[in-house]
C-alpha positions in Angstrom: -25.9 1.9 -17.4 -23.3 -0.5 -18.8 -20.0 -1.4 -17.1 -17.3 -2.7 -19.4 -13.6 -2.6 -20.1 -12.4 0.3 -22.1 -11.1 -0.1 -25.7 -8.4 1.8 -27.6 -11.1 3.8 -29.3 -12.2 5.1 -25.9 -8.7 6.6 -25.3 -9.5 10.2 -26.2 -12.7 10.3 -24.0 -10.8 8.7 -21.1 -8.0 11.2 -21.4 -10.5 14.1 -21.6 -12.2 12.8 -18.4 -8.9 12.4 -16.5 -7.6 15.8 -17.5 -10.9 17.4 -16.4 -11.3 15.5 -13.2 -7.6 15.9 -12.0 -7.1 19.4 -13.4 -4.3 18.4 -15.7 -3.4 19.5 -19.2 -1.3 17.2 -21.5 0.3 18.4 -24.7 -0.4 16.6 -28.0 3.0 14.9 -27.7 2.3 13.8 -24.1 -1.1 12.3 -25.2 0.5 10.4 -28.0 3.2 9.1 -25.7 0.6 8.0 -23.2 -1.4 6.3 -26.0 1.5 4.0 -26.7 1.5 2.8 -23.1 -2.3 2.8 -22.6 -3.7 -0.5 -21.3 -7.4 -0.5 -21.9 -7.7 -4.0 -20.4 -7.0 -2.4 -16.9 -9.5 0.4 -17.4 -13.2 0.1 -16.7 -15.9 2.5 -17.5 -19.6 3.2 -16.8 -21.5 4.1 -20.0 -25.0 5.5 -20.6 -27.5 4.0 -23.1 -26.0 6.2 -25.8 -22.5 4.8 -25.2 -21.2 8.0 -23.5 -18.5 7.5 -20.9 -19.8 8.7 -17.5 -17.2 7.4 -15.1 -14.0 5.3 -15.1 -11.5 3.6 -12.8 -8.2 1.9 -13.3 -7.2 -1.4 -11.7 -3.4 -1.7 -11.8 -2.1 -5.3 -11.4 0.6 -5.0 -8.8 2.3 -7.0 -6.1 2.9 -5.9 -2.5 5.0 -7.2 0.3 2.8 -8.5 3.3 4.6 -10.2 6.2 7.6 -10.9 3.9 5.5 -12.5 1.2 4.6 -11.0 -2.2 0.9 -10.9 -2.8 -1.1 -9.9 -5.9 -2.8 -6.6 -5.3 -5.2 -4.5 -7.3 -4.3 -0.8 -7.2 -7.3 1.4 -7.7 -6.5 4.7 -9.4 -7.8 7.3 -11.8 -11.4 7.2 -10.4 -13.2 10.0 -12.3 -16.7 11.0 -13.2 -18.1 13.8 -15.3 -20.0 16.4 -13.3 -23.4 15.7 -15.0 -23.0 12.0 -14.1 -22.1 12.4 -10.4 -24.3 11.1 -7.6 -26.0 8.6 -9.9 -24.2 5.6 -8.5 -21.6 5.3 -11.2 -18.6 5.0 -8.9 -20.5 2.6 -6.6 -21.2 0.3 -9.5 -17.6 0.6 -10.8 -16.1 -0.2 -7.4 -18.4 -3.2 -6.9 -17.5 -4.5 -10.3 -13.8 -3.8 -9.5 -14.1 -6.1 -6.4 -15.6 -8.9 -8.5 -12.9 -8.4 -11.1 -10.0 -8.4 -8.6 -11.4 -11.5 -6.9 -11.6 -13.3 -10.2 -8.0 -12.2 -11.1 -6.6 -13.5 -7.8 -5.9 -10.1 -6.3 -7.0 -10.8 -2.7 -6.2 -7.3 -1.6 -6.5 -3.8 -3.0 -4.9 -0.4 -2.2 -5.7 3.2 -3.2 -4.8 6.8 -2.5 -8.1 8.4 -1.5 -9.3 11.9 -2.4 -11.6 11.3 0.6 -11.0 8.8 3.4 -14.7 8.7 4.4 -15.8 8.1 0.8 -13.8 5.0 0.3 -14.3 3.8 3.9 -18.0 3.2 3.1 -16.9 0.9 0.3 -14.7 -1.2 2.6 -11.3 0.4 2.3 -9.5 1.3 5.5 -6.6 3.7 6.2 -3.6 1.4 6.7 -0.5 3.4 5.7 0.9 6.4 7.6 4.2 8.0 6.8 6.6 10.4 8.5 7.9 13.4 6.7 11.1 15.0 8.1 12.1 18.6 7.4 15.7 18.9 8.8 17.6 22.2 8.9 21.2 21.9 7.8 22.5 22.4 11.3 20.5 19.5 12.7 21.4 16.9 10.0 23.1 13.7 11.3 26.7 14.0 12.2 29.2 13.1 9.4 30.8 9.8 10.3 33.4 7.9 8.5 32.9 4.1 8.4 33.6 1.2 6.2 32.5 1.2 2.5 31.9 4.1 0.2 29.1 6.2 -1.3 29.4 6.9 -5.0 27.4 9.0 -7.3 26.2 7.2 -10.5 24.5 8.6 -13.6 21.9 5.8 -13.8 22.4 2.7 -11.6 21.8 -0.7 -12.9 18.1 -1.6 -12.3 19.0 -5.1 -11.1 21.4 -3.7 -8.5 18.9 -1.2 -7.2 16.0 -3.7 -7.2 18.0 -6.2 -5.0 18.7 -3.5 -2.4 15.1 -2.2 -2.6 13.5 -5.7 -2.4 15.6 -6.5 0.7 14.6 -3.2 2.3 10.9 -3.3 1.2 10.3 -6.9 2.4 10.9 -5.7 6.0 7.6 -3.8 5.8 4.0 -4.6 4.9 2.4 -2.6 2.2 5.5 -1.8 0.1 5.3 -2.5 -3.6 7.3 -5.2 -5.3 8.6 -3.1 -8.2 9.2 -4.6 -11.6 11.4 -3.2 -14.4 8.5 -1.2 -15.9 7.8 0.5 -12.6 11.5 1.4 -12.2 11.7 2.9 -15.7 8.4 4.8 -15.7 7.9 5.7 -12.0 11.4 6.1 -10.6 14.0 6.7 -13.3 11.6 9.1 -15.1 12.2 11.6 -12.3 15.1 14.0 -12.4 17.7 13.9 -9.7 21.0 12.4 -8.5 21.7 8.8 -7.6 24.2 7.7 -5.0 24.9 4.1 -4.1 26.6 2.8 -0.9 28.9 -0.3 -1.3 30.3 -2.1 1.7 34.0 -3.0 2.1 33.5 -6.0 -0.2 32.0 -3.9 -3.0 28.4 -5.1 -2.4 25.6 -2.5 -2.7 23.7 -2.1 0.6 21.9 1.1 0.1 21.0 4.0 -2.2 19.5 7.5 -2.2 17.9 9.3 -5.1 17.4 13.0 -4.5 17.2 16.5 -6.0 18.5 19.9 -5.0 16.8 23.1 -5.9 16.3 26.5 -4.2 18.6 25.4 -1.4 16.4 22.4 -0.5 17.4 18.8 -0.8 14.4 16.5 -1.5 14.9 12.7 -1.2 12.8 10.9 -3.8 13.7 7.4 -2.9 15.8 5.7 -0.2 16.7 2.2 0.8 19.3 0.8 3.2 19.9 -2.8 4.3 22.5 -2.3 7.0 23.3 0.2 9.7 26.5 1.0 7.9 24.6 1.9 4.8 22.2 4.1 6.8 25.0 6.0 8.4 27.0 6.4 5.2 24.0 7.7 3.3 23.2 10.3 5.9 26.8 11.4 6.0 26.6 11.8 2.2 23.4 14.0 2.6 25.1 16.0 5.3 28.0 16.8 2.9 25.6 19.0 1.0 25.5 21.4 3.9 27.1 24.3 2.1 24.5 24.4 -0.7 21.2 23.7 1.2 19.3 25.1 4.1 17.2 22.0 4.8 16.5 18.4 3.7 13.1 16.7 3.4 12.5 13.0 3.5 9.6 10.6 3.7 10.2 7.7 6.1 8.5 4.7 7.7 6.4 5.5 10.8 8.9 3.6 13.0 12.0 5.3 11.6 14.4 5.9 14.5 16.2 9.0 13.1 15.0 11.6 15.7 16.1 9.3 18.6 19.6 8.9 17.0 20.1 12.7 16.4 22.1 14.7 19.0 19.4 17.3 18.8 16.0 15.7 17.8 14.1 19.0 17.5 13.4 18.5 13.8 10.1 18.9 12.1 8.1 15.6 11.9 4.8 15.3 10.3 2.6 12.1 10.5 0.8 11.9 7.2 -2.2 9.5 6.5 -1.5 8.1 3.1 -3.0 4.9 1.5 -6.0 2.8 2.2 -6.3 -1.0 1.8 -9.1 -3.5 1.4 -9.3 -7.2 1.7 -11.0 -8.3 -1.5 -11.2 -12.0 -0.9 -11.0 -12.9 2.8 -10.8 -16.7 2.3 -8.0 -16.4 -0.2 -6.1 -13.7 1.7 -6.1 -15.7 5.0 -4.6 -18.7 3.1 -1.8 -16.5 1.7 -1.0 -14.6 4.9 2.0 -15.5 7.0 0.5 -16.0 10.5 2.6 -16.4 13.6 3.3 -20.0 14.7 1.4 -21.4 17.7 -0.5 -24.5 18.8 -1.7 -26.6 16.0 -5.5 -26.6 15.6 -6.1 -23.2 17.3 -9.0 -21.3 15.9 -11.3 -18.3 16.4 -14.8 -17.7 15.1 -15.2 -14.5 13.1 -18.4 -12.7 12.2 -17.4 -10.6 9.2 -19.7 -7.9 7.7 -19.0 -6.7 4.2 -21.9 -5.0 2.4 -20.1 -4.6 -0.9 -18.5 -8.1 -1.2 -21.1 -10.7 -0.1 -18.5 -13.5 -0.4 -16.8 -12.0 2.6 -19.9 -11.5 4.6 -20.9 -14.2 7.2 -19.7 -16.5 9.9 -16.3 -18.0 9.5 -13.9 -20.3 11.4 -10.3 -19.0 11.2 -8.0 -21.9 12.1 -4.2 -22.2 12.2 -1.6 -24.9 12.0 1.3 -25.0 14.3 3.7 -23.4 11.8 1.4 -20.5 11.0 -0.6 -21.6 8.0 -4.1 -20.2 8.2 -7.5 -21.2 6.7 -10.8 -19.3 6.7 -13.8 -21.6 6.4 -17.4 -20.5 6.2 -19.4 -22.0 9.1 -22.5 -24.0 8.0 -24.9 -26.5 9.6 -24.8 -30.2 8.9 -26.8 -29.7 5.7 -24.5 -27.0 4.4 -26.9 -24.2 5.3 -26.4 -21.1 7.4 -26.0 -21.7 11.1 -27.8 -19.9 14.0 -25.3 -17.2 14.7 -26.7 -16.8 18.2 -25.3 -20.2 19.1 -21.7 -19.0 18.7 -22.2 -15.3 19.4 -20.5 -15.5 22.8 -17.2 -16.8 21.4 -17.2 -15.0 18.1 -15.2 -11.9 17.2 -17.4 -9.5 15.2 -15.8 -7.1 12.8 -16.4 -5.3 9.6 -14.1 -5.8 6.6 -12.4 -2.5 7.4 -11.4 -3.6 10.9 -10.1 -6.9 9.5 -7.9 -4.9 7.1 -6.8 -2.7 10.0 -5.6 -5.8 11.9 -4.0 -7.7 9.1 -2.8 -4.9 6.8 -2.6 -1.9 9.0 -0.7 -3.1 12.1 -3.6 -2.3 14.5 -3.9 -4.7 17.4 -7.2 -6.5 18.0 -7.1 -5.4 21.7 -6.9 -1.7 20.6 -9.7 -2.1 18.1 -11.8 -3.8 20.8 -11.1 -1.1 23.3 -12.4 1.5 20.9 -15.4 -0.4 19.8 -14.3 -1.4 16.3 -14.5 -5.1 17.1 -16.4 -7.2 19.7 -15.4 -10.5 21.3 -14.4 -12.0 24.6 -10.9 -11.3 26.0 -9.6 -14.9 25.5 -10.5 -15.0 21.8 -9.3 -11.5 21.1 -5.9 -12.3 22.8 -5.6 -15.5 20.7 -6.2 -13.6 17.5 -3.6 -11.0 18.5 -1.0 -13.6 19.3 -1.4 -15.1 15.8 -0.9 -11.8 13.9 2.8 -11.0 13.5 3.9 -7.5 14.2 5.4 -5.6 11.2 5.6 -1.9 10.3 3.4 -0.8 7.4 5.0 1.5 4.8 4.6 2.5 1.2 7.3 4.6 -0.6 5.5 4.7 -3.9 2.4 6.4 -5.3 -0.2 5.3 -7.9 
């Protein structure tokens, strides 16, 4: 079996595999349009000795907000295998190769939407993103309130204006994408719907909503607000559709306060497990992460297990400066060799790479993970690690 990047002359076979695996059908025009945008340098395949494509996966070069910092992220997508090649280790080899590739390319973290959570969990990904879905009958929509500023419909807003609002909004969360102009054009503007932008009294945009109305249902595609005035004004705008809709649906962050703010909170709320994340390169990631400030020189010892990425597997010292800079250093003996782990076992926190992602990318507290047996360690060390991890809600509005 050969693992290699795809080439343009692999395009037809890749499209045939994707259409079969994901039960899609593209017209000839759609296939030609996709060909013009195809990036074989991001696509990897497993081939048999006759050069036949068996399995493929896409690594999308993206950036994500983590603790108010942008980080390079590899988005795994389009994982597909022909039926006669399944259960032969194709995807395992591709995912291992993907980890090596992302590490080499400086993508210290990865995210994906799983067809099966257990499947990707065994390869080191962990569920980190949950979202709320609201279904709100017209009679329970937020009250219409008149405040400062205005909401105006626009045919197609300026990308730069939207991106400034979105970036301010998205940076409040961990896991949101840092969208570029290509993402806006191909993933957001490509959808049909109506745009409305909120401007404050000074004419500065502070929020927007992108939505569609069909069959008496209003569906919000995209929403961002950077002030309470913007939030209230956008909900008032949505409520003004009351004569033409029976209900509105919206995806929101897990900590969204809307039900508490409603006069009658008995709306339908669904908690939906969404994306999984993985730490690709623990040493690089720790150095990029914005840790909470504390006492200079504080540290914990971590025993990390990672069967798929041996560079993450082992005994490490996680140390911090006073202002929150972190460093992960592999623990060795005086000769640079492996140490006797029994000598530090009593003070070390033991975790797998999935639990590390849950703590640093998924908002799960070390104390909670310890209580449920996902990590081990003494109470003092666990409490220190918990103090050094800033609290921030995890959210992802996009899909890939």
